[in-house]
KETI-241853 format. One line per 2 residues: number of its first residue (from 1); their letters; for each residue x, z, y of N, C-alpha, C. Coordinates in steps of 0.05 Angstrom, whole numbers, plus 5000, padded with zeros to 4 digits. Last residue first. Layout:
N
NUM = a = X/Z/Y/X/Z/Y/X/Z/Y; ...
end
This chain:
429
429 = xx = 5085/5103/5341/5064/5111/5360/5071/5139/5372; 5146/5068/5339/5131/5091/5329/5111/5100/5349
427 = xx = 5141/4997/5345/5152/5023/5353/5134/5045/5343; 5156/4929/5339/5142/4953/5328/5157/4978/5339
425 = xx = 5188/4891/5356/5165/4896/5373/5150/4921/5363; 5224/4883/5317/5233/4899/5339/5210/4906/5358
423 = xx = 5204/4846/5283/5197/4874/5277/5207/4893/5299; 5180/4789/5318/5202/4805/5309/5193/4834/5304
421 = xx = 5148/4748/5331/5137/4769/5314/5159/4787/5303; 5178/4714/5361/5153/4725/5373/5142/4748/5357
419 = xx = 5217/4695/5330/5223/4719/5345/5199/4731/5358; 5198/4647/5308/5196/4671/5292/5202/4696/5308
417 = xx = 5162/4601/5336/5184/4617/5345/5183/4644/5330; 5125/4576/5303/5139/4560/5323/5163/4574/5333
415 = xx = 5103/4578/5237/5116/4593/5259/5130/4574/5278; 5072/4574/5189/5066/4559/5213/5078/4573/5238
413 = xx = 5075/4641/5162/5073/4612/5160/5067/4600/5187; 5103/4700/5132/5093/4686/5156/5094/4656/5151
411 = xx = 5081/4732/5073/5102/4716/5087/5090/4700/5109; 5032/4784/5088/5045/4765/5070/5066/4749/5086
409 = xx = 5022/4852/5101/5029/4825/5112/5042/4808/5090; 4966/4890/5082/4994/4883/5077/5000/4855/5087
407 = xx = 4912/4898/5088/4930/4912/5106/4959/4906/5103; 4889/4862/5052/4887/4891/5047/4908/4906/5063
405 = xx = 4932/4816/5077/4913/4820/5055/4913/4850/5050; 4947/4778/5135/4946/4804/5122/4925/4804/5100
403 = xx = 4990/4736/5170/4967/4737/5152/4969/4764/5136; 5005/4713/5234/5011/4732/5213/4986/4736/5196
401 = xx = 5029/4654/5268/5007/4671/5257/5019/4690/5237; 5041/4609/5322/5051/4630/5303/5028/4647/5294
399 = xx = 5024/4542/5324/5016/4569/5333/5026/4590/5312; 5035/4485/5345/5049/4502/5326/5045/4531/5334
397 = xx = 5000/4467/5386/5001/4453/5360/5015/4469/5338; 4955/4501/5426/4982/4502/5416/4985/4489/5388
395 = xx = 4898/4499/5434/4917/4481/5447/4945/4479/5435; 4865/4537/5413/4858/4509/5408/4879/4489/5419
393 = xx = 4890/4584/5429/4884/4580/5401/4880/4550/5395; 4891/4580/5485/4916/4580/5470/4910/4572/5441
391 = xx = 4835/4584/5493/4850/4560/5502/4876/4557/5488; 4825/4635/5476/4816/4612/5459/4829/4586/5468
389 = xx = 4885/4675/5486/4858/4665/5494/4851/4643/5474; 4934/4689/5470/4920/4708/5486/4892/4700/5494
387 = xx = 4965/4684/5408/4947/4670/5427/4933/4691/5444; 4988/4686/5354/5002/4690/5379/4988/4674/5400
385 = xx = 4939/4713/5309/4952/4690/5322/4966/4699/5348; 4928/4743/5249/4935/4748/5277/4950/4725/5288
383 = xx = 4878/4751/5202/4898/4732/5212/4903/4740/5241; 4860/4794/5146/4860/4786/5174/4882/4765/5180
381 = xx = 4832/4844/5113/4840/4817/5109/4838/4803/5136; 4821/4902/5103/4837/4891/5125/4849/4864/5117
379 = xx = 4754/4914/5083/4782/4907/5076/4796/4893/5099; 4721/4962/5126/4721/4936/5112/4750/4929/5105
377 = xx = 4727/5008/5156/4726/5011/5126/4723/4984/5111; 4700/4979/5214/4713/5002/5201/4706/5003/5171
375 = xx = 4707/4907/5216/4690/4931/5219/4704/4954/5205; 4704/4841/5226/4723/4864/5229/4706/4888/5235
373 = xx = 4684/4789/5179/4680/4808/5202/4702/4829/5203; 4691/4761/5132/4685/4746/5157/4680/4763/5181
371 = xx = 4660/4803/5082/4679/4784/5091/4671/4772/5118; 4621/4834/5060/4641/4847/5077/4661/4828/5089
369 = xx = 4588/4800/5030/4576/4816/5051/4597/4828/5070; 4584/4739/5008/4606/4759/5011/4599/4777/5035
367 = xx = 4554/4694/4996/4544/4720/4987/4565/4742/4989; 4568/4646/5017/4580/4653/4991/4571/4680/4981
365 = xx = 4540/4648/5065/4534/4627/5046/4544/4634/5018; 4569/4690/5089/4541/4694/5081/4532/4673/5061
363 = xx = 4617/4663/5097/4617/4687/5080/4588/4693/5071; 4602/4623/5133/4608/4616/5106/4610/4640/5087
361 = xx = 4593/4662/5177/4572/4644/5167/4578/4634/5138; 4641/4691/5187/4617/4705/5177/4596/4686/5166
359 = xx = 4681/4640/5191/4684/4668/5183/4658/4679/5171; 4671/4593/5213/4693/4593/5193/4698/4622/5183
357 = xx = 4630/4603/5248/4626/4581/5228/4649/4579/5208; 4644/4638/5287/4632/4649/5263/4629/4628/5241
355 = xx = 4661/4605/5329/4681/4617/5311/4669/4629/5286; 4623/4588/5365/4626/4573/5340/4647/4585/5321
353 = xx = 4625/4616/5411/4600/4618/5396/4603/4605/5368; 4674/4602/5432/4670/4629/5423/4645/4632/5405
351 = xx = 4664/4549/5449/4680/4553/5426/4677/4582/5415; 4634/4521/5485/4621/4543/5472/4637/4552/5448
349 = xx = 4664/4479/5503/4653/4497/5523/4640/4522/5511; 4677/4452/5455/4697/4468/5469/4686/4487/5489
347 = xx = 4649/4419/5423/4640/4447/5423/4658/4464/5440; 4645/4365/5405/4647/4373/5433/4636/4401/5437
345 = xx = 4652/4352/5353/4626/4362/5361/4624/4369/5390; 4706/4337/5352/4685/4317/5345/4657/4326/5354
343 = xx = 4731/4386/5370/4735/4360/5383/4713/4341/5377; 4712/4426/5337/4708/4429/5365/4712/4403/5380
341 = xx = 4729/4405/5288/4701/4409/5293/4695/4411/5323; 4785/4409/5294/4772/4383/5291/4742/4384/5296
339 = xx = 4790/4465/5297/4799/4448/5319/4785/4421/5318; 4773/4479/5245/4758/4487/5269/4765/4471/5293
337 = xx = 4814/4456/5214/4786/4447/5211/4770/4454/5235; 4858/4486/5232/4858/4457/5236/4829/4446/5233
335 = xx = 4841/4535/5214/4845/4531/5242/4845/4502/5249; 4842/4529/5159/4816/4530/5172/4818/4529/5203
333 = xx = 4878/4491/5118/4882/4507/5142/4856/4507/5158; 4891/4457/5076/4874/4480/5071/4878/4501/5094
331 = xx = 4915/4413/5100/4933/4434/5089/4917/4459/5081; 4911/4342/5115/4900/4368/5111/4920/4387/5097
329 = xx = 4903/4273/5092/4917/4294/5107/4905/4322/5099; 4872/4233/5071/4900/4234/5064/4915/4257/5075
327 = xx = 4811/4234/5039/4824/4243/5064/4854/4247/5058; 4796/4210/4991/4776/4212/5013/4789/4219/5040
325 = xx = 4838/4214/4956/4828/4187/4963/4808/4188/4986; 4874/4269/4987/4864/4254/4964/4853/4228/4973
323 = xx = 4886/4313/5022/4907/4295/5012/4898/4282/4986; 4829/4347/5013/4856/4351/5023/4875/4332/5008
321 = xx = 4760/4352/5029/4782/4339/5015/4808/4343/5029; 4737/4411/5057/4729/4389/5040/4754/4377/5026
319 = xx = 4740/4454/5095/4762/4435/5092/4754/4409/5078; 4683/4468/5138/4701/4473/5115/4720/4450/5112
317 = xx = 4635/4506/5177/4654/4483/5175/4673/4489/5152; 4566/4524/5175/4594/4529/5168/4610/4503/5169
315 = xx = 4507/4552/5200/4525/4529/5199/4553/4539/5192; 4439/4568/5191/4467/4577/5187/4485/4552/5184
313 = xx = 4392/4556/5241/4402/4548/5215/4432/4556/5213; 4367/4562/5290/4372/4586/5274/4383/4580/5246
311 = xx = 4364/4518/5321/4340/4524/5305/4344/4548/5287; 4414/4514/5341/4393/4523/5359/4368/4530/5344
309 = xx = 4441/4492/5297/4446/4520/5304/4424/4531/5323; 4421/4439/5299/4416/4456/5276/4419/4485/5283
307 = xx = 4443/4421/5348/4414/4422/5344/4406/4440/5321; 4498/4425/5336/4486/4440/5359/4456/4443/5355
305 = xx = 4507/4392/5292/4508/4421/5288/4496/4436/5312; 4491/4340/5263/4484/4349/5291/4483/4380/5292
303 = xx = 4548/4325/5221/4520/4332/5225/4515/4341/5254; 4598/4273/5234/4589/4301/5228/4559/4304/5234
301 = xx = 4622/4225/5247/4612/4229/5220/4601/4256/5214; 4609/4180/5301/4621/4205/5291/4607/4212/5265
299 = xx = 4622/4110/5309/4604/4132/5304/4619/4156/5294; 4657/4069/5313/4641/4075/5337/4626/4101/5334
297 = xx = 4724/4054/5290/4697/4067/5286/4684/4073/5313; 4751/3990/5299/4753/4018/5307/4725/4031/5303
295 = xx = 4752/3942/5246/4741/3953/5270/4748/3982/5275; 4774/3926/5197/4777/3909/5220/4770/3922/5247
293 = xx = 4764/3962/5157/4791/3951/5159/4796/3937/5185; 4727/4021/5172/4728/3992/5169/4757/3983/5172
291 = xx = 4683/4077/5171/4710/4066/5167/4708/4036/5162; 4640/4109/5178/4642/4086/5196/4670/4074/5194
289 = xx = 4674/4166/5152/4649/4153/5160/4654/4131/5181; 4726/4187/5147/4716/4168/5128/4691/4153/5137
287 = xx = 4740/4224/5188/4759/4203/5180/4745/4181/5164; 4697/4258/5191/4707/4245/5216/4726/4222/5210
285 = xx = 4694/4274/5138/4673/4257/5149/4681/4244/5175; 4742/4305/5135/4737/4283/5117/4716/4264/5129
283 = xx = 4733/4340/5181/4758/4325/5177/4753/4301/5159; 4682/4365/5182/4691/4347/5204/4716/4331/5198
281 = xx = 4632/4379/5148/4660/4374/5140/4673/4354/5160; 4584/4430/5148/4594/4405/5160/4624/4403/5154
279 = xx = 4533/4458/5113/4562/4458/5115/4571/4430/5125; 4475/4495/5122/4488/4469/5125/4518/4473/5128
277 = xx = 4423/4527/5084/4448/4529/5099/4461/4501/5100; 4354/4532/5087/4377/4517/5076/4401/4519/5095
275 = xx = 4301/4552/5094/4325/4570/5093/4348/4556/5078; 4257/4523/5104/4265/4524/5076/4290/4542/5072
273 = xx = 4254/4524/5159/4233/4537/5144/4241/4542/5115; 4299/4491/5170/4299/4519/5178/4278/4535/5163
271 = xx = 4281/4443/5149/4305/4455/5138/4306/4485/5145; 4237/4433/5183/4232/4438/5154/4257/4451/5141
269 = xx = 4263/4426/5232/4242/4447/5229/4238/4454/5200; 4295/4382/5221/4307/4408/5226/4287/4431/5223
267 = xx = 4255/4343/5216/4272/4350/5193/4285/4377/5197; 4234/4342/5268/4217/4349/5246/4233/4358/5221
265 = xx = 4278/4325/5298/4266/4351/5304/4249/4361/5280; 4287/4274/5275/4308/4295/5274/4295/4323/5278
263 = xx = 4241/4247/5289/4247/4252/5261/4267/4274/5258; 4248/4248/5345/4224/4259/5333/4229/4266/5304
261 = xx = 4298/4222/5354/4294/4250/5361/4270/4263/5348; 4322/4184/5297/4311/4187/5324/4302/4215/5329
259 = xx = 4384/4198/5263/4355/4195/5263/4345/4197/5292; 4437/4209/5260/4430/4182/5268/4400/4177/5267
257 = xx = 4449/4259/5240/4456/4254/5268/4447/4226/5278; 4436/4256/5187/4417/4269/5204/4423/4264/5234
255 = xx = 4477/4235/5158/4455/4217/5166/4437/4229/5187; 4509/4278/5143/4518/4261/5165/4495/4244/5176
253 = xx = 4509/4320/5106/4485/4315/5122/4491/4297/5147; 4552/4362/5083/4555/4336/5096/4532/4331/5116
251 = xx = 4514/4404/5039/4539/4396/5052/4537/4368/5063; 4469/4455/5035/4471/4426/5036/4496/4419/5052
249 = xx = 4450/4509/4994/4469/4499/5014/4469/4468/5012; 4409/4563/4980/4411/4534/4979/4429/4525/5002
247 = xx = 4402/4621/4939/4412/4608/4963/4414/4578/4959; 4341/4638/4902/4370/4638/4908/4377/4625/4934
245 = xx = 4288/4634/4888/4296/4658/4902/4326/4659/4910; 4235/4587/4886/4264/4592/4882/4273/4615/4900
243 = xx = 4186/4568/4881/4188/4597/4884/4217/4605/4880; 4174/4507/4919/4183/4523/4896/4181/4553/4902
241 = xx = 4162/4480/4965/4143/4479/4944/4149/4499/4922; 4208/4487/4995/4184/4499/5005/4162/4499/4984
239 = xx = 4244/4456/4965/4248/4485/4967/4222/4499/4976; 4222/4406/4975/4222/4416/4947/4226/4447/4948
237 = xx = 4231/4400/5030/4204/4400/5020/4202/4412/4992; 4288/4399/5030/4273/4420/5044/4244/4423/5033
235 = xx = 4297/4352/5001/4307/4378/4991/4292/4401/5004; 4275/4314/5035/4263/4318/5008/4272/4345/4996
233 = xx = 4311/4320/5078/4283/4326/5082/4269/4330/5055; 4360/4304/5052/4356/4331/5064/4327/4338/5067
231 = xx = 4350/4250/5035/4357/4272/5016/4352/4299/5027; 4339/4204/5062/4319/4225/5062/4325/4249/5044
229 = xx = 4365/4154/5105/4370/4172/5083/4351/4196/5085; 4360/4122/5149/4337/4123/5130/4341/4142/5107
227 = xx = 4407/4121/5176/4386/4138/5187/4362/4140/5168; 4468/4122/5147/4442/4109/5145/4420/4128/5154
225 = xx = 4516/4145/5142/4507/4141/5170/4480/4127/5170; 4525/4196/5092/4522/4168/5100/4513/4168/5130
223 = xx = 4510/4238/5054/4537/4233/5064/4539/4203/5071; 4464/4266/5036/4463/4246/5058/4490/4243/5071
221 = xx = 4495/4322/5007/4470/4310/5015/4475/4290/5038; 4518/4360/4955/4527/4339/4974/4502/4323/4981
219 = xx = 4493/4428/4946/4492/4399/4942/4508/4383/4963; 4484/4484/4911/4501/4474/4933/4504/4444/4928
217 = xx = 4446/4541/4892/4448/4511/4892/4465/4503/4916; 4451/4596/4845/4449/4585/4872/4453/4555/4870
215 = xx = 4414/4613/4786/4437/4600/4798/4431/4593/4827; 4381/4632/4744/4390/4650/4766/4415/4639/4780
213 = xx = 4359/4598/4708/4385/4608/4701/4397/4626/4723; 4310/4588/4733/4310/4598/4705/4337/4610/4698
211 = xx = 4326/4567/4782/4313/4592/4781/4313/4604/4753; 4349/4518/4764/4365/4538/4778/4352/4565/4778
209 = xx = 4304/4493/4743/4326/4499/4726/4344/4521/4739; 4272/4488/4790/4262/4502/4766/4284/4511/4748
207 = xx = 4304/4457/4823/4298/4484/4831/4287/4500/4807; 4305/4409/4792/4330/4423/4799/4324/4452/4806
205 = xx = 4252/4394/4790/4265/4402/4766/4290/4418/4771; 4246/4380/4844/4229/4401/4833/4242/4412/4807
203 = xx = 4282/4337/4846/4288/4362/4861/4271/4385/4851; 4255/4299/4813/4282/4309/4806/4288/4336/4820
201 = xx = 4207/4292/4842/4207/4301/4814/4234/4313/4807; 4223/4272/4892/4209/4298/4890/4210/4310/4862
199 = xx = 4289/4246/4890/4260/4243/4887/4248/4271/4886; 4349/4218/4907/4332/4242/4911/4303/4234/4908
197 = xx = 4375/4170/4905/4373/4186/4880/4355/4210/4883; 4380/4141/4952/4358/4134/4934/4356/4152/4910
195 = xx = 4448/4156/4957/4425/4141/4969/4405/4133/4948; 4462/4218/4922/4469/4191/4932/4444/4178/4943
193 = xx = 4477/4279/4920/4452/4265/4925/4458/4239/4938; 4512/4311/4872/4516/4292/4893/4490/4276/4897
191 = xx = 4505/4381/4858/4499/4353/4852/4506/4336/4877; 4509/4447/4827/4513/4427/4848/4506/4399/4839
189 = xx = 4503/4515/4818/4492/4489/4809/4495/4469/4832; 4559/4557/4810/4537/4548/4827/4529/4520/4817
187 = xx = 4581/4607/4762/4584/4584/4779/4559/4579/4796; 4594/4643/4720/4589/4652/4747/4593/4630/4768
185 = xx = 4593/4621/4671/4619/4621/4685/4616/4630/4714; 4541/4622/4655/4560/4638/4640/4587/4641/4654
183 = xx = 4521/4582/4690/4514/4610/4694/4533/4629/4679; 4542/4537/4665/4551/4543/4692/4545/4573/4698
181 = xx = 4514/4538/4617/4544/4542/4617/4554/4549/4645; 4462/4529/4636/4469/4553/4622/4498/4559/4621
179 = xx = 4468/4478/4658/4462/4500/4676/4468/4527/4662; 4476/4448/4611/4497/4449/4632/4493/4474/4650
177 = xx = 4426/4455/4588/4450/4466/4574/4473/4468/4594; 4395/4428/4625/4390/4456/4621/4414/4469/4607
175 = xx = 4414/4376/4618/4418/4390/4643/4414/4420/4641; 4398/4365/4565/4426/4365/4572/4431/4381/4598
173 = xx = 4342/4368/4571/4356/4385/4552/4385/4388/4559; 4330/4327/4610/4324/4355/4614/4340/4374/4597
171 = xx = 4355/4277/4639/4357/4287/4612/4355/4318/4613; 4349/4275/4694/4330/4260/4678/4332/4267/4648
169 = xx = 4390/4301/4719/4366/4316/4714/4346/4302/4697; 4428/4264/4729/4430/4278/4704/4406/4295/4698
167 = xx = 4420/4246/4781/4406/4232/4760/4408/4246/4733; 4457/4271/4812/4430/4282/4811/4414/4270/4788
165 = xx = 4521/4280/4783/4501/4261/4794/4474/4274/4792; 4556/4341/4800/4545/4321/4781/4527/4302/4796
163 = xx = 4596/4395/4805/4589/4371/4819/4581/4349/4799; 4590/4462/4803/4590/4439/4785/4579/4415/4800
161 = xx = 4632/4505/4838/4607/4490/4839/4609/4466/4820; 4663/4569/4836/4661/4542/4828/4633/4530/4830
159 = xx = 4699/4612/4882/4674/4605/4869/4673/4576/4861; 4745/4662/4893/4742/4633/4888/4716/4629/4872
157 = xx = 4781/4704/4934/4755/4701/4920/4750/4671/4917; 4850/4720/4927/4829/4702/4937/4804/4705/4920
155 = xx = 4880/4763/4907/4888/4750/4932/4865/4733/4944; 4868/4780/4857/4875/4801/4876/4882/4789/4903
153 = xx = 4858/4732/4829/4836/4750/4835/4842/4771/4856; 4890/4691/4812/4889/4696/4841/4869/4717/4849
151 = xx = 4883/4690/4756/4910/4694/4767/4910/4701/4796; 4827/4680/4752/4839/4705/4742/4866/4711/4755
149 = xx = 4825/4629/4774/4808/4650/4785/4819/4678/4777; 4859/4601/4740/4867/4606/4768/4851/4628/4780
147 = xx = 4830/4600/4693/4856/4613/4692/4865/4619/4721; 4785/4571/4711/4782/4598/4702/4808/4613/4701
145 = xx = 4808/4520/4723/4797/4537/4744/4795/4566/4735; 4820/4502/4672/4842/4509/4690/4832/4527/4712
143 = xx = 4766/4493/4655/4784/4510/4640/4807/4520/4657; 4747/4457/4693/4735/4483/4690/4753/4503/4675
141 = xx = 4781/4413/4682/4780/4425/4709/4768/4453/4708; 4770/4399/4630/4796/4409/4636/4796/4424/4663
139 = xx = 4709/4413/4598/4722/4403/4622/4749/4416/4626; 4675/4432/4560/4692/4410/4552/4710/4399/4575
137 = xx = 4645/4469/4586/4662/4478/4563/4680/4457/4553; 4615/4439/4623/4638/4455/4632/4657/4464/4609
135 = xx = 4600/4374/4597/4594/4403/4598/4619/4418/4608; 4618/4321/4643/4612/4331/4616/4605/4361/4619
133 = xx = 4627/4313/4696/4613/4292/4682/4605/4300/4653; 4640/4347/4744/4630/4357/4718/4614/4335/4704
131 = xx = 4686/4364/4794/4673/4342/4780/4665/4350/4752; 4675/4422/4830/4690/4411/4808/4674/4388/4795
129 = xx = 4682/4452/4893/4666/4434/4876/4684/4423/4855; 4699/4518/4911/4707/4492/4904/4687/4477/4887
127 = xx = 4703/4564/4963/4685/4553/4942/4694/4524/4936; 4744/4620/4980/4737/4592/4982/4718/4585/4959
125 = xx = 4774/4671/5019/4754/4663/5000/4749/4633/5003; 4815/4677/5055/4812/4698/5035/4790/4692/5015
123 = xx = 4865/4641/5090/4839/4640/5077/4837/4663/5056; 4915/4638/5113/4897/4659/5122/4869/4658/5110
121 = xx = 4955/4605/5095/4943/4599/5121/4922/4618/5130; 4966/4625/5044/4986/4628/5065/4975/4622/5093
119 = xx = 4918/4609/5017/4925/4637/5020/4945/4641/5043; 4923/4553/5019/4900/4567/5031/4906/4596/5037
117 = xx = 4971/4547/4990/4969/4539/5018/4946/4552/5032; 4956/4567/4940/4979/4579/4954/4978/4572/4984
115 = xx = 4916/4532/4925/4909/4560/4930/4931/4574/4945; 4946/4485/4919/4924/4487/4939/4917/4516/4945
113 = xx = 4981/4497/4878/4991/4490/4904/4970/4493/4926; 4944/4506/4837/4961/4528/4845/4973/4522/4873
111 = xx = 4922/4454/4832/4906/4477/4840/4922/4500/4850; 4968/4426/4814/4956/4420/4840/4938/4442/4850
109 = xx = 4981/4451/4765/5001/4449/4786/4988/4444/4813; 4933/4445/4735/4945/4471/4739/4964/4471/4763
107 = xx = 4925/4390/4733/4906/4407/4748/4918/4434/4754; 4969/4376/4700/4966/4365/4727/4948/4382/4744
105 = xx = 4955/4405/4653/4981/4410/4667/4979/4400/4696; 4906/4381/4640/4907/4410/4646/4933/4417/4661
103 = xx = 4900/4318/4675/4906/4334/4651/4906/4364/4659; 4876/4272/4705/4873/4300/4711/4876/4317/4685
101 = xx = 4875/4219/4694/4902/4231/4699/4900/4261/4704; 4823/4203/4691/4838/4207/4666/4865/4219/4670
99 = xx = 4809/4196/4745/4799/4219/4731/4815/4225/4705; 4821/4154/4777/4843/4173/4772/4834/4196/4753
97 = xx = 4775/4129/4786/4795/4114/4770/4818/4133/4762; 4750/4165/4820/4741/4164/4792/4761/4148/4774
95 = xx = 4778/4154/4868/4779/4181/4855/4771/4180/4826; 4763/4101/4878/4791/4108/4874/4794/4135/4860
93 = xx = 4707/4107/4884/4718/4089/4863/4747/4096/4857; 4704/4141/4928/4693/4149/4902/4705/4133/4880
91 = xx = 4726/4107/4967/4739/4132/4960/4730/4143/4933; 4688/4066/4969/4715/4060/4959/4730/4086/4952
89 = xx = 4645/4095/4991/4643/4083/4964/4670/4076/4953; 4663/4114/5042/4658/4132/5020/4659/4118/4993
87 = xx = 4712/4068/5073/4689/4086/5071/4686/4100/5045; 4757/4036/5072/4731/4023/5077/4707/4042/5072
85 = xx = 4802/4057/5055/4803/4045/5082/4776/4034/5090; 4821/4111/5014/4801/4092/5023/4805/4083/5051
83 = xx = 4886/4113/4986/4866/4125/5004/4847/4104/5013; 4917/4125/4922/4913/4109/4946/4890/4123/4962
81 = xx = 4928/4156/4878/4902/4142/4879/4901/4121/4901; 4978/4178/4887/4974/4162/4863/4948/4147/4863
79 = xx = 4975/4204/4935/4998/4186/4930/4994/4169/4906; 4930/4237/4932/4929/4212/4948/4952/4193/4942
77 = xx = 4924/4285/4907/4926/4261/4889/4929/4236/4905; 4914/4334/4931/4942/4325/4928/4944/4302/4908
75 = xx = 4853/4352/4900/4873/4357/4921/4900/4346/4912; 4814/4350/4861/4823/4325/4872/4847/4328/4891
73 = xx = 4802/4402/4847/4809/4384/4826/4819/4357/4836; 4786/4428/4894/4812/4434/4883/4821/4414/4862
71 = xx = 4753/4415/4945/4754/4401/4920/4782/4405/4908; 4710/4459/4984/4734/4444/4979/4732/4431/4952
69 = xx = 4675/4498/5023/4670/4472/5011/4697/4458/5008; 4685/4546/5050/4663/4546/5030/4657/4518/5019
67 = xx = 4730/4589/5068/4729/4559/5066/4709/4553/5043; 4742/4638/5113/4725/4632/5090/4720/4602/5089
65 = xx = 4798/4676/5138/4781/4653/5138/4765/4651/5112; 4798/4745/5157/4808/4724/5139/4788/4701/5139
63 = xx = 4784/4756/5228/4782/4762/5199/4796/4741/5183; 4834/4759/5280/4811/4748/5268/4809/4757/5239
61 = xx = 4865/4775/5341/4859/4784/5314/4833/4772/5304; 4915/4752/5381/4886/4749/5375/4882/4755/5346
59 = xx = 4962/4776/5431/4954/4770/5403/4924/4768/5400; 4985/4798/5475/4984/4768/5473/4977/4760/5445
57 = xx = 4984/4854/5468/4971/4842/5491/4968/4812/5490; 4999/4891/5429/4986/4866/5421/4973/4851/5444
55 = xx = 5047/4931/5409/5037/4922/5435/5026/4893/5431; 5036/4970/5354/5043/4944/5363/5031/4938/5390
53 = xx = 5059/5027/5319/5042/5016/5341/5053/4990/5351; 5054/5057/5257/5070/5039/5274/5052/5026/5294
51 = xx = 5024/5122/5256/5024/5094/5250/5044/5079/5267; 4988/5178/5245/5016/5169/5246/5016/5140/5237
49 = xx = 4933/5187/5250/4951/5207/5261/4980/5197/5263; 4872/5157/5262/4899/5152/5253/4918/5172/5266
47 = xx = 4823/5157/5284/4825/5170/5258/4853/5167/5246; 4825/5127/5329/4822/5156/5333/4825/5171/5306
45 = xx = 4825/5074/5311/4851/5087/5317/4849/5117/5322; 4786/5059/5255/4785/5067/5283/4811/5082/5289
43 = xx = 4809/5008/5211/4804/5036/5216/4803/5041/5246; 4807/4964/5155/4806/4968/5184/4798/4996/5189
41 = xx = 4849/4980/5097/4824/4975/5110/4827/4977/5141; 4895/4996/5070/4883/4970/5063/4857/4963/5077
39 = xx = 4909/5044/5094/4901/5043/5066/4886/5017/5059; 4894/5017/5157/4902/5041/5142/4891/5039/5114
37 = xx = 4903/4987/5216/4902/4980/5187/4912/5004/5172; 4866/4995/5278/4887/5003/5259/4882/4991/5231
35 = xx = 4857/4971/5343/4848/4971/5315/4871/4977/5297; 4830/4969/5406/4852/4981/5390/4842/4983/5362
33 = xx = 4811/4909/5442/4806/4934/5428/4831/4945/5416; 4776/4861/5482/4800/4875/5475/4794/4901/5461
31 = xx = 4739/4801/5466/4741/4828/5477/4769/4838/5470; 4709/4736/5477/4729/4754/5467/4727/4781/5480
29 = xx = 4679/4697/5499/4668/4710/5476/4688/4728/5463; 4700/4679/5546/4706/4664/5521/4694/4676/5496
27 = xx = 4678/4711/5586/4683/4683/5591/4687/4667/5566; 4673/4766/5575/4651/4748/5568/4656/4719/5571
25 = xx = 4709/4810/5550/4716/4787/5567/4696/4765/5561; 4702/4881/5542/4692/4854/5540/4706/4835/5560
23 = xx = 4729/4924/5500/4730/4918/5529/4725/4889/5532; 4700/4964/5449/4708/4938/5459/4709/4937/5489
21 = xx = 4709/5006/5395/4706/5006/5424/4717/4980/5435; 4678/4983/5334/4702/4990/5350/4695/4990/5380
19 = xx = 4634/4964/5308/4642/4991/5303/4667/5000/5317; 4652/4895/5297/4632/4916/5298/4644/4944/5294
17 = xx = 4663/4829/5312/4675/4855/5311/4653/4877/5315; 4644/4779/5321/4654/4784/5294/4665/4812/5290
15 = xx = 4633/4774/5374/4611/4771/5355/4618/4778/5327; 4684/4779/5398/4664/4800/5402/4642/4798/5380
13 = xx = 4745/4772/5370/4721/4757/5375/4698/4777/5375; 4799/4805/5404/4782/4801/5381/4758/4784/5389
11 = xx = 4865/4823/5425/4840/4807/5429/4825/4803/5403; 4890/4890/5429/4890/4864/5416/4863/4849/5422
9 = xx = 4906/4941/5446/4898/4921/5465/4898/4892/5454; 4948/4955/5391/4936/4964/5416/4930/4940/5434
7 = xx = 4946/4964/5324/4948/4943/5344/4933/4951/5369; 4979/5001/5278/4960/5004/5300/4966/4981/5320
5 = xx = 4986/5012/5208/4993/4996/5232/4971/4999/5253; 5010/5050/5153/4990/5045/5174/5002/5030/5198
3 = xx = 5045/5013/5101/5043/5035/5119/5022/5029/5141; 5011/4983/5044/5027/4981/5068/5024/5006/5086
1 = x = 5017/5000/4976/5000/5000/5000/5018/5000/5025
end
């Protein structure tokens, strides 16, 4: 267990900090506070008798990141698959052509690399979609995932989602068996809702199977710029018809941004009524949507997050693809994801309001009650940035950070000037 640490006058996100005395700075949604790390948990400094004290006037304390939509089984394959230059369909073709190369050894190496990068960058929980064309019990990806979940259990919370074609619901017995195996592995029921594949009958069966096996649902929905796509609205209607008691998450939802205002407003109203959470993937969709070999893209690829948030719908941003056929870049770094979301969504004027989308909002989607917030007695999983303001956070390309798990600091990463965090800055309180 790390020795007690006390950070004096450190900047925190007001909306993500509870139970501490705050000195508000309303301009950016930040406050100043004194916060201690004791016995692996956040602690009120008045309860600390002996701790190393840090002058934190130019530091920003945040909870550990929560990355609720990634693809560990595809990560770091771009060099062998190639990268799509013509949009989603080509990316799918390239990724599927590589499926036979995903041996257990290959998956083990790439998943471990991905988890190490996420951990080093400050993520404390993530949810990964796993391609599941066969039963999980016959899947190399699921087998390797289970070994990784155990190996990383003291460092990362990892949840698996079975990614399948929605049309597999047409074979009721097979789909029910799949759902049973997913439940046995503490997974989430997922599917890719491609154009035209969503029907009321299929979605009703999806909710019935999920309820029978007590599974949450997490879908890829309307990952297209086609304004006629109806997957999200059909999903909302099916949820409202059902007695489903679990969580429902819809990822991507790019088409929603291209509907006319009346249809958009109606769809958002139904999504809110159906209590569907939305995950926007600004890096992959910003890169892949409206892609063309000849033309510069005219359209943005992210969901209309401002309108969704105004309706009270929970919004999260996530990494999605990292260095694969869908997106050739990325580092499982949620600060990079947030920066891209702010840019594509033009969220800069309200950046303080959107920070919850990579902390408390995805934590709620994943059912992690104590994650994504700073509160007394909560685990001291945190990231401290060398930034005195949100302008610094979003502007400095090489921003020094310190990552803590249960109050213990892990090796520093992404350092522009290591002396900024010299231990000489520590002094006995």
